[in-house]
C-alpha positions as CSV (number, residue, x, y, z in Angstrom):
1,M,25.9,-20.1,12.8
2,S,27.0,-17.3,11.3
3,L,24.8,-13.8,11.4
4,L,26.4,-12.7,8.1
5,D,24.5,-15.8,6.6
6,V,21.3,-14.3,7.2
7,A,19.0,-16.9,5.1
8,P,18.7,-19.3,7.7
9,I,17.2,-16.6,10.2
10,I,15.2,-15.1,7.6
11,E,13.7,-18.7,6.3
12,Q,13.0,-19.8,9.8
13,M,11.1,-16.3,11.1
14,L,8.9,-17.2,7.8
15,L,7.6,-20.3,9.0
16,T,6.0,-18.8,11.9
17,S,3.1,-18.3,9.4
18,D,1.5,-18.1,6.5
19,N,0.6,-14.7,6.8
20,V,3.5,-13.0,7.9
21,S,3.9,-9.4,6.0
22,D,7.6,-7.8,7.7
23,L,10.3,-8.8,9.5
24,N,11.9,-5.8,12.2
25,F,14.8,-6.7,13.3
26,S,16.2,-3.4,15.8
27,C,18.5,-3.4,18.9
28,G,17.4,-4.5,22.5
29,Q,14.1,-6.7,20.7
30,K,14.0,-10.5,19.4
31,P,13.6,-10.3,16.0
32,Q,10.1,-9.8,14.9
33,V,7.8,-10.8,12.6
34,E,4.3,-9.0,12.1
35,I,1.4,-10.7,11.4
36,N,-1.9,-9.3,10.4
37,G,-0.9,-5.8,11.8
38,T,0.5,-7.2,14.9
39,L,4.8,-8.0,15.8
40,Y,5.4,-11.3,17.6
41,A,8.6,-12.2,19.1
42,T,10.4,-14.7,17.5
43,S,14.0,-16.7,18.4
44,P,14.9,-18.2,15.0
45,L,18.1,-20.4,15.8
46,G,18.2,-19.3,19.1
47,L,18.3,-16.0,18.9
48,G,17.4,-13.7,22.2
49,R,17.4,-9.7,22.5
50,L,19.4,-8.1,19.8
51,S,22.5,-6.1,20.7
52,A,24.0,-3.1,18.5
53,Y,26.8,-5.5,16.8
54,Q,24.1,-8.0,15.5
55,T,21.7,-5.7,14.1
56,E,25.0,-4.2,12.1
57,M,25.9,-7.7,11.1
58,I,22.4,-8.7,10.0
59,A,22.7,-5.1,7.7
60,M,25.6,-6.0,6.3
61,A,24.7,-9.2,5.4
62,I,22.5,-7.7,3.5
63,L,23.6,-5.4,1.4
64,R,26.9,-7.7,1.1
65,D,26.4,-7.9,-3.0
66,N,24.7,-4.0,-3.1
67,A,27.4,-1.4,-3.6
68,D,24.7,1.3,-4.4
69,A,22.7,0.2,-1.2
70,A,25.8,0.5,1.1
71,S,26.9,3.9,-0.2
72,Q,23.4,5.4,0.1
73,L,23.5,4.4,4.0
74,A,26.9,5.7,4.7
75,K,25.8,8.9,3.6
76,F,22.0,9.3,4.8
77,R,21.8,6.9,7.3
78,T,19.3,5.2,5.8
79,A,18.8,2.4,2.4
80,D,16.1,1.1,0.3
81,L,16.6,-1.9,-1.2
82,S,15.3,-5.5,-2.3
83,Y,16.5,-9.2,-1.1
84,A,15.8,-12.3,-2.2
85,L,16.0,-15.7,-0.8
86,P,16.4,-17.4,-4.4
87,G,13.3,-20.0,-5.1
88,K,11.4,-18.6,-1.9
89,C,10.4,-15.4,-2.0
90,R,11.3,-11.1,-2.2
91,F,11.9,-8.6,0.5
92,R,11.5,-4.6,-0.1
93,V,14.1,-3.8,3.0
94,N,14.8,-0.6,4.7
95,I,18.0,-0.3,6.6
96,F,18.4,2.9,8.9
97,Q,20.0,4.4,11.7
98,Q,18.7,4.7,15.5
99,R,20.5,5.8,18.6
100,N,23.6,4.8,16.9
101,S,22.3,1.2,16.1
102,Y,20.8,-0.1,12.7
103,S,17.4,-1.4,12.7
104,I,16.5,-3.2,9.7
105,V,12.6,-3.8,7.9
106,M,11.5,-6.3,5.2
107,R,8.5,-6.0,3.8
108,V,8.0,-9.8,2.2
109,I,6.5,-9.7,-1.3
110,P,5.2,-13.0,-2.7
111,H,6.7,-14.7,-5.8
112,E,3.3,-14.7,-7.3
113,V,2.0,-11.9,-9.0
114,P,-1.6,-11.1,-7.2
115,S,-5.0,-11.2,-9.0
116,F,-8.1,-9.6,-8.2
117,E,-9.7,-12.1,-7.4
118,S,-6.9,-13.0,-4.8
119,L,-7.0,-9.7,-3.3
120,G,-10.5,-9.3,-3.0
121,V,-10.5,-6.0,-4.4
122,P,-13.7,-4.2,-6.0
123,P,-14.0,-5.9,-9.8
124,Q,-14.9,-2.3,-11.1
125,L,-11.0,-2.2,-11.1
126,K,-10.5,-4.3,-13.8
127,E,-12.2,-1.3,-15.8
128,I,-8.5,0.5,-15.1
129,C,-7.4,-1.8,-17.0
130,E,-9.1,-0.9,-20.3
131,I,-7.9,2.9,-19.8
132,R,-5.8,4.2,-23.2
133,N,-4.7,7.4,-20.9
134,G,-4.7,9.7,-18.0
135,V,-3.7,9.2,-14.6
136,V,-4.6,6.4,-12.0
137,L,-3.2,6.5,-8.1
138,L,-3.3,3.9,-5.8
139,T,-3.0,5.8,-1.9
140,G,-3.3,4.7,1.5
141,P,-0.7,4.3,4.5
142,T,2.2,1.8,4.0
143,G,1.4,-1.9,4.1
144,S,-2.4,-1.0,2.9
145,G,-1.8,-3.3,-0.4
146,K,-1.4,-0.2,-2.6
147,S,1.5,-2.4,-4.3
148,S,0.0,-5.7,-4.6
149,T,-3.3,-4.0,-6.0
150,L,-0.9,-2.1,-8.6
151,A,0.5,-5.5,-9.9
152,A,-2.7,-7.2,-10.3
153,I,-3.5,-4.5,-12.7
154,I,-0.2,-4.3,-14.3
155,D,-0.7,-8.5,-14.6
156,R,-4.6,-8.0,-15.5
157,I,-2.5,-5.4,-18.5
158,N,-0.1,-7.8,-19.4
159,E,-2.6,-10.3,-20.1
160,T,-5.2,-9.0,-22.6
161,K,-3.2,-6.4,-24.3
162,C,-0.5,-6.1,-26.6
163,Y,1.2,-2.8,-25.0
164,H,5.1,-2.2,-24.2
165,I,4.6,-1.0,-20.2
166,V,7.8,0.5,-18.0
167,T,7.7,0.4,-14.8
168,I,9.9,2.4,-12.3
169,E,10.3,0.9,-8.5
170,D,12.2,1.8,-5.3
171,P,12.9,-0.8,-5.3
172,I,11.4,-3.6,-7.8
173,E,9.0,-5.8,-5.9
174,F,6.9,-8.1,-7.5
175,L,8.7,-9.1,-10.8
176,H,6.4,-9.8,-14.1
177,N,7.1,-12.0,-17.0
178,H,6.4,-10.8,-20.5
179,K,3.3,-12.2,-21.8
180,K,1.0,-10.3,-24.6
181,S,2.9,-7.0,-23.3
182,T,6.4,-6.4,-23.4
183,I,7.4,-5.3,-19.8
184,N,10.4,-3.5,-18.8
185,Q,11.1,-2.7,-14.9
186,R,13.9,-0.9,-13.8
187,E,15.0,-0.3,-10.3
188,V,15.7,3.2,-8.5
189,G,18.9,3.3,-7.9
190,A,20.4,-0.1,-9.4
191,D,19.1,1.1,-13.4
192,T,18.6,4.6,-13.0
193,K,19.4,7.7,-10.8
194,D,16.0,8.9,-9.7
195,F,12.2,8.6,-10.2
196,A,12.1,11.4,-12.6
197,S,14.9,11.0,-14.6
198,A,13.7,7.6,-15.0
199,L,10.1,9.0,-16.1
200,R,11.3,11.8,-18.5
201,A,13.6,8.8,-20.3
202,A,10.3,6.7,-20.4
203,L,8.4,9.2,-22.4
204,R,11.5,8.7,-25.3
205,Q,10.8,4.7,-24.6
206,A,7.3,4.4,-26.5
207,P,5.6,2.8,-23.6
208,K,2.1,2.6,-23.5
209,V,1.4,2.5,-19.9
210,I,4.0,3.9,-17.4
211,L,4.0,2.9,-13.7
212,V,5.7,5.0,-11.4
213,G,6.5,3.4,-7.5
214,E,5.4,6.8,-6.0
215,M,4.7,10.3,-6.6
216,R,7.5,11.9,-4.0
217,D,8.1,15.2,-5.4
218,L,7.1,18.0,-7.7
219,E,9.5,17.3,-11.0
220,T,7.8,13.6,-10.7
221,A,4.4,14.6,-10.4
222,E,5.0,17.2,-13.5
223,I,6.6,14.4,-15.8
224,A,3.9,12.0,-14.8
225,L,1.4,14.8,-15.9
226,E,2.8,15.2,-18.8
227,A,3.1,11.6,-19.8
228,A,-1.0,11.3,-19.1
229,E,-1.5,14.9,-21.2
230,T,0.6,12.8,-24.0
231,G,-1.5,9.9,-24.2
232,H,0.1,7.4,-21.8
233,L,-0.9,5.4,-19.0
234,V,0.4,6.7,-15.7
235,L,0.1,4.2,-12.7
236,S,1.4,5.8,-9.6
237,T,0.7,5.4,-5.2
238,L,0.6,8.4,-2.9
239,H,0.8,8.0,1.3
240,T,-2.5,9.5,1.6
241,I,-5.6,8.2,3.6
242,D,-8.4,9.4,0.4
243,A,-9.5,10.8,-2.2
244,S,-10.0,14.3,-1.1
245,K,-6.7,14.4,1.0
246,T,-4.8,12.9,-2.6
247,I,-6.2,15.7,-4.2
248,D,-4.6,18.1,-1.9
249,R,-1.4,16.5,-2.0
250,I,-0.8,17.2,-4.9
251,I,-1.7,20.4,-5.5
252,G,0.5,21.5,-2.1
253,L,3.3,20.0,-4.7
254,Y,2.8,23.2,-6.5
255,P,3.2,26.9,-6.2
256,K,0.2,28.7,-4.8
257,N,-0.1,30.5,-7.5
258,E,-0.3,28.2,-10.3
259,E,-3.2,26.4,-7.7
260,R,-6.1,27.5,-11.0
261,I,-3.8,25.6,-14.0
262,I,-3.0,22.4,-11.8
263,R,-6.7,22.1,-10.8
264,T,-7.8,22.5,-14.5
265,R,-5.0,19.9,-15.7
266,L,-5.6,17.6,-12.7
267,A,-9.5,17.3,-13.7
268,Q,-8.3,16.8,-17.5
269,T,-6.0,14.1,-16.7
270,F,-7.3,11.9,-13.7
271,R,-9.0,8.9,-14.2
272,Y,-9.2,7.1,-10.9
273,I,-8.2,7.3,-7.5
274,V,-8.4,4.2,-5.6
275,S,-7.3,4.5,-1.6
276,Q,-7.5,1.5,0.7
277,R,-7.4,0.6,4.1
278,L,-6.6,-3.1,5.6
279,I,-8.9,-4.2,8.3
280,P,-8.2,-7.4,10.5
281,K,-10.9,-10.2,9.7
282,A,-14.1,-10.9,12.2
283,D,-12.2,-14.3,12.7
284,G,-8.8,-13.5,12.6
285,S,-7.7,-15.7,9.9
286,G,-6.2,-12.2,8.1
287,R,-7.5,-9.0,6.6
288,V,-9.8,-7.6,4.6
289,A,-9.5,-4.8,2.0
290,A,-11.8,-1.9,2.5
291,V,-11.2,0.2,-0.7
292,E,-12.6,3.9,-1.8
293,I,-12.9,4.4,-5.5
294,L,-13.2,7.7,-7.2
295,R,-13.7,7.7,-10.5
296,S,-13.6,10.9,-13.4
297,N,-16.8,12.2,-13.9
298,P,-18.2,15.2,-14.9
299,R,-19.0,16.1,-11.4
300,T,-15.8,14.9,-9.8
301,R,-13.7,17.0,-12.9
302,E,-16.1,20.1,-12.0
303,Y,-14.5,19.5,-8.0
304,I,-11.6,19.2,-8.7
305,E,-11.3,21.9,-10.7
306,K,-13.4,24.6,-8.7
307,G,-12.4,23.3,-5.5
308,E,-14.9,21.4,-2.9
309,S,-16.9,23.6,-1.5
310,E,-20.1,22.9,1.3
311,G,-22.5,20.0,-0.2
312,K,-20.1,19.8,-3.3
313,T,-17.3,17.7,-2.1
314,L,-15.5,14.9,-3.9
315,L,-17.0,12.6,-1.0
316,D,-20.5,13.7,-1.8
317,A,-20.1,12.9,-5.0
318,I,-18.2,9.4,-4.6
319,R,-22.1,8.7,-2.3
320,D,-23.5,9.5,-4.8
321,G,-21.7,7.8,-7.6
322,E,-22.7,4.3,-7.5
323,I,-23.8,3.7,-10.6
324,D,-20.4,4.8,-11.9
325,G,-18.5,2.1,-9.8
326,M,-18.0,4.8,-7.0
327,Q,-17.6,3.8,-3.0
328,D,-16.7,5.5,-0.2
329,F,-15.0,3.4,3.2
330,D,-17.6,4.3,5.4
331,T,-20.9,2.3,3.3
332,V,-18.1,-0.3,2.4
333,I,-17.2,-0.3,6.3
334,R,-20.7,-0.7,6.8
335,R,-21.6,-3.9,5.0
336,M,-18.8,-5.4,6.4
337,I,-19.8,-5.2,9.5
338,E,-23.5,-6.2,8.7
339,A,-21.7,-9.2,7.3
340,K,-19.9,-9.9,10.2
341,A,-16.3,-9.7,8.0
342,I,-15.3,-7.5,10.6
343,T,-16.3,-6.7,14.2
344,L,-18.1,-3.2,14.9
345,E,-14.7,-2.2,16.8
346,D,-12.4,-2.8,14.0
347,G,-15.0,-0.9,11.3
348,L,-15.0,2.3,13.7
349,S,-11.2,2.6,13.8
350,Y,-11.1,2.4,10.2
351,A,-14.0,4.4,9.4
352,T,-13.5,8.0,7.8
353,N,-16.5,9.0,9.9
354,Q,-17.0,7.5,13.7
355,N,-20.5,9.7,14.2
356,N,-22.0,8.8,10.9
357,L,-21.3,5.3,10.6
358,L,-22.8,5.5,14.1
359,L,-25.8,6.9,13.0
360,Q,-26.2,4.5,10.0
361,L,-25.6,1.2,12.5
362,K,-28.2,2.3,15.2
363,G,-30.9,1.3,13.6
364,L,-29.4,-1.8,12.9
365,S,-27.7,-2.8,15.9
366,S,-30.6,-3.3,18.0
367,T,-31.7,-6.6,17.0
368,E,-28.0,-8.3,17.0
369,D,-24.7,-7.8,18.0
370,Y,-22.7,-7.9,14.7
371,N,-19.4,-9.6,16.6
372,N,-21.4,-12.3,17.7
373,P,-24.4,-13.4,15.4
374,G,-27.4,-14.7,16.9
375,R,-26.6,-13.5,20.4
376,P,-28.4,-10.2,22.1
377,A,-27.8,-6.8,21.0
378,M,-24.4,-4.9,21.7
379,K,-24.2,-1.5,23.1
380,I,-23.0,0.6,20.2
381,P,-20.5,2.8,21.7
382,T,-20.2,6.4,21.5
383,P,-16.7,7.6,19.1
384,L,-13.9,5.5,19.8
385,S,-10.2,5.7,19.9
386,P,-8.0,2.7,17.9
387,P,-8.7,-0.7,20.2
388,P,-5.1,-1.4,21.4
389,A,-2.7,-4.1,19.6
390,A,-2.4,-7.6,21.1
391,P,0.5,-7.2,23.7
392,A,3.7,-9.3,21.6
393,N,3.5,-11.6,24.6
394,S,-0.1,-13.1,24.3
395,S,-0.9,-16.2,24.7
396,S,-0.3,-18.0,21.2
397,V,1.3,-20.5,19.1
398,L,3.5,-18.0,17.9
399,D,5.3,-17.6,21.3
400,M,6.8,-21.3,20.9
401,M,9.2,-19.8,18.5
402,E,10.6,-17.6,21.7
């Protein structure tokens, strides 16, 4: 089988599990699949450890019909693009050069647009679909489900509102059909030069909702704020770990002498900042989303405009804002531990403040072992580092692929 016909290789890797989130091709390693945050080696079509020649051939096969991405790879030594297996699924692909060879990472994008219910995100996020203007930001590390939650929001608006929606993505991930709304999806590189120029053009395309795949730079952030200030609902993502860091990141894009102005503008335009972390389920069946929600109200607007201080932090406002639909990571994680949805160790490793979470749990842990209901209490550990990942050669049905 020629490596230029990469589809059968990908298809066999996807058969490893229903929960494959990424495919990884790297020189010196067998082809790998990521399942619930852990990489496992596979041997599709008998492939063993990949040579530099083989990873290059796989990269060329994926790039074969995408001249723009091939040019980007030649010029910048990295390229982002989308790839599809017709009738099966689509991928968000990054090809990059390392140690004079190519590596390929392919994020699996399901054909079906997810719903709020299928994602298990808090129901109050449906209120975002009723907002008419302002900025809504989804944040979290790579692979935390930001794109899926944004897709669910867009789909809900599509089903309930007669709007014009414009998305600007790099690359396009979920494909939306026209329902009540009309949706135009533009891909950076294929349909537009960059986020900033597409966003500037969108202001002349009469949309009610604009989705910007990522706020990467000052120009994009500035135009997004302008769009929100002129009556558009702007949805976007940032790679930040929580609400406070998100505000800091946006302000940090601007010159220091503009901080007061940008704080005022942000306070007036932001509507929600939603941060996500995916935590392994206690039963090993997948991952569950822990979601922190910061919502605009007089207190949060004041803290953004004037800056945080002792006793006046956005985290304090979130913890006191449950009646407004707000929630902080550690409270959500504590409830998941109490409900046995996640293990104590995993919960602590994903917590914002391990010490505080331990203090909250100490009174509860004296009666029961959270990881094994009905057993005597386990000893609550001192603050710990994240647990080691399962080794790729752990005994598992997955290893049958090797």
